[in-house]
C-alpha positions in Angstrom: 114.1 107.3 116.8 110.4 106.2 116.8 109.3 109.6 115.5 112.1 109.4 112.8 110.9 106.0 111.7 107.3 107.1 111.6 108.2 110.0 109.4 110.4 107.8 107.2 107.7 105.3 106.8 105.4 108.1 105.7 107.8 109.0 103.0 108.2 105.4 101.9 104.4 104.9 101.9 103.9 108.1 99.8 106.5 107.0 97.2 105.0 103.4 97.1 101.5 104.8 96.4 102.9 107.0 93.7 104.8 104.2 92.1 101.9 101.7 92.1 99.4 104.4 90.9 101.0 103.8 87.4 99.3 100.4 87.0 101.4 99.0 84.1 104.8 100.1 85.6 105.6 96.8 87.3 104.8 94.8 84.1 106.8 97.1 81.8 109.8 97.0 84.2 109.7 93.2 84.2 109.6 93.2 80.4 112.5 95.7 80.3 114.6 93.3 82.6 113.7 90.4 80.3 114.8 92.3 77.2 118.2 93.2 78.8 118.8 89.6 79.8 117.8 88.4 76.3 120.1 90.9 74.7 123.2 90.0 76.8 122.4 86.2 76.6 122.7 86.3 72.8 125.7 88.7 72.9 127.4 86.2 75.3 126.9 83.5 72.6 128.9 85.6 70.1 131.8 86.4 72.4 134.8 84.4 73.5 136.3 86.2 76.5 139.7 84.7 77.3 139.6 86.0 80.9 136.3 84.4 81.7 136.0 81.3 79.7 132.7 80.0 78.2 129.7 82.0 77.0 127.8 80.8 80.1 130.6 82.2 82.3 130.3 85.6 80.6 126.5 85.6 80.9 126.8 84.9 84.6 129.4 87.6 84.9 127.3 90.2 83.1 124.0 89.4 84.8 125.4 90.5 88.2 126.7 93.6 86.5 123.1 94.2 85.2 121.7 93.8 88.7 124.1 96.4 90.0 123.4 98.7 87.1 119.7 98.6 87.9 120.5 99.6 91.4 122.5 102.6 90.0 119.7 103.6 87.7 117.2 103.4 90.6 119.2 105.3 93.1 121.8 107.5 91.3 119.6 108.0 88.3 116.3 108.6 89.9 116.8 110.2 93.3 118.4 113.5 92.1 115.6 113.9 89.6 113.1 113.1 92.3 114.5 115.8 94.5 114.3 118.3 91.7 110.7 117.2 91.1 110.0 117.9 94.8 111.3 121.4 94.2 109.1 121.8 91.1 106.0 120.6 92.9 106.8 122.6 96.0 106.6 119.6 98.3 110.2 119.9 99.6 108.9 122.8 101.7 107.1 120.3 103.9 110.4 118.8 104.9 111.9 122.2 105.4 109.3 123.4 107.8 108.8 120.1 109.7 110.7 118.7 112.6 111.8 115.9 110.3 114.0 118.4 108.3 115.1 118.5 104.7 118.2 116.3 105.3 116.1 113.5 106.9 113.4 113.9 104.3 115.9 113.4 101.4 117.4 110.4 103.2 113.9 109.0 103.6 113.3 109.4 99.9 116.1 106.9 99.3 114.4 104.1 101.2 111.7 103.1 98.6 114.1 103.3 95.6 116.6 101.2 97.5 113.9 98.6 98.4 112.8 98.7 94.8 116.3 98.1 93.6 116.6 95.0 95.8 113.4 93.6 94.5 114.3 94.4 90.9 117.7 92.6 91.4 116.0 89.5 92.8 113.5 89.4 89.9 116.3 89.7 87.4 118.2 86.8 89.0 115.0 84.7 89.0 114.4 85.4 85.3 118.0 84.6 84.4 117.7 81.3 86.3 114.3 80.2 85.0 114.4 81.5 81.5 118.1 81.3 80.6 119.3 78.6 82.9 121.7 80.7 85.0 123.0 78.6 87.9 123.0 80.3 91.2 125.7 79.3 93.7 124.8 77.8 97.1 126.2 80.9 98.7 123.6 83.1 97.0 121.7 83.9 100.2 124.9 85.4 101.7 124.8 88.1 98.9 121.8 89.8 100.7 123.9 91.3 103.5 126.7 92.2 101.1 124.2 93.9 98.8 122.8 95.9 101.8 126.3 96.9 102.7 127.0 97.9 99.1 123.8 100.1 99.1 125.2 102.0 102.2 128.6 102.3 100.4 126.8 103.6 97.2 124.7 106.1 99.1 127.3 108.9 99.5 127.5 109.3 95.7 123.8 109.8 95.6 123.9 112.4 98.4 126.6 114.3 96.6 124.5 114.4 93.4 121.5 115.6 95.4 123.6 118.3 97.0 124.3 119.5 93.4 120.6 119.6 92.7 119.9 121.6 95.8 122.6 124.2 94.8 122.4 124.4 91.0 119.0 122.8 90.4 120.3 120.5 87.7 122.3 117.3 87.8 120.8 115.1 85.0 123.7 115.4 82.6 126.3 114.8 85.3 124.3 111.8 86.6 124.4 110.1 83.3 128.1 110.6 83.0 128.6 109.2 86.5 126.5 106.1 85.8 128.3 105.5 82.4 131.7 105.9 84.0 131.0 103.6 86.9 129.7 100.9 84.5 133.1 101.0 82.7 135.6 101.3 85.6 133.5 99.2 88.0 133.7 96.2 85.8 130.0 95.7 85.4 130.1 94.6 81.8 133.7 93.3 81.4 136.6 92.4 83.7 138.6 95.4 84.9 141.7 93.6 83.7 140.7 94.5 80.2 141.0 98.3 81.0 144.1 100.2 79.9 146.6 100.7 82.7 146.2 104.5 82.7 142.5 104.3 83.8 142.6 101.1 85.9 143.3 103.0 89.1 139.7 104.3 88.9 138.5 100.8 89.6 140.1 100.9 93.1 138.7 104.3 94.3 135.0 103.6 94.3 132.8 100.9 96.0 131.2 99.4 92.9 134.3 97.2 92.0 134.5 95.4 95.3 130.7 95.1 95.5 130.6 93.5 92.0 133.5 91.2 92.8 131.9 90.0 96.1 128.4 89.6 94.7 129.6 87.7 91.6 131.5 85.3 93.8 128.5 84.7 96.1 125.8 84.6 93.5 127.3 82.7 90.6 130.7 81.4 91.9 132.9 83.7 89.8 136.5 83.6 91.1 137.4 86.6 93.3 139.8 89.2 92.1 141.2 89.7 95.6 139.5 88.2 98.6 136.0 88.3 100.1 137.2 89.8 103.3 139.1 92.5 101.5 136.1 93.3 99.3 133.8 93.6 102.4 136.5 95.6 104.2 136.6 98.1 101.3 132.8 98.5 101.3 132.8 99.1 105.1 135.7 101.6 104.6 133.9 103.5 101.9 130.7 103.6 104.0 132.4 104.8 107.2 134.5 107.4 105.4 132.2 108.8 102.7 128.8 108.6 104.3 129.4 111.2 107.0 131.2 113.4 104.6 128.5 113.3 102.0 125.7 113.9 104.6 127.7 116.9 105.8 128.1 118.3 102.3 124.4 117.8 101.6 123.5 119.6 104.9 125.8 122.4 104.0 124.2 122.6 100.5 120.8 122.9 102.1 122.0 125.6 104.5 123.6 127.5 101.6 120.5 127.4 99.5 118.4 128.5 102.5 120.7 131.5 103.2 120.5 132.5 99.6 116.8 132.1 99.5 117.0 129.6 96.6 116.1 126.4 98.4 112.6 126.3 96.9 113.6 127.5 93.4 113.9 125.1 90.5 
């Protein structure tokens, strides 16, 4: 385990150095977050959502959705593309020939984006509080372990998209469809009760809906759709069920590409 953590730390350190080598990236990301908050703040002033109440209630609702969306973009959106970039640059070969292995290397590549997503979410909540007067509930610190559990529950979808990249070398279009679909059926921008009945079932078969429900309740005091224990139980269930399966599929995809001799092609 010590050797694994040393290798994983090396991957995180490499990704962090690469990220901060673009000196204006942090500033531009903060301005991007502020722009999104400003946009939805004024949209909330135009809407009257009967299921949520006041404009402030909708703004609080959508801010948590934006935080989760940033996490999606950082993990689901970037990691499959990063793996393909490793193929283009030829650096994935280092994982393949090392004792660390390609599977561990790809898992290590998720660490820095996940940390970045956490920090981005915290910055967005701080901006919403300071600039737009969003009131955070007293239970907000409890959202940290729930967000960490949610990240573990979200990870299998990322691994499946990476498996697609390893086999077919492209996943960008599919990734955008996945992110857009989750933002709708996961209730990130509006309550799932507004969805038509024929598609509402999709809200119950992925981890983003219970994560959004629990985090909204803990961060801004939004009433729960079900119960906090049920939401946490769903996240644990998704993690325990899907994480081993997704890692197995990714490992099989790597082995398949190695047998075909296409693992380093792009």
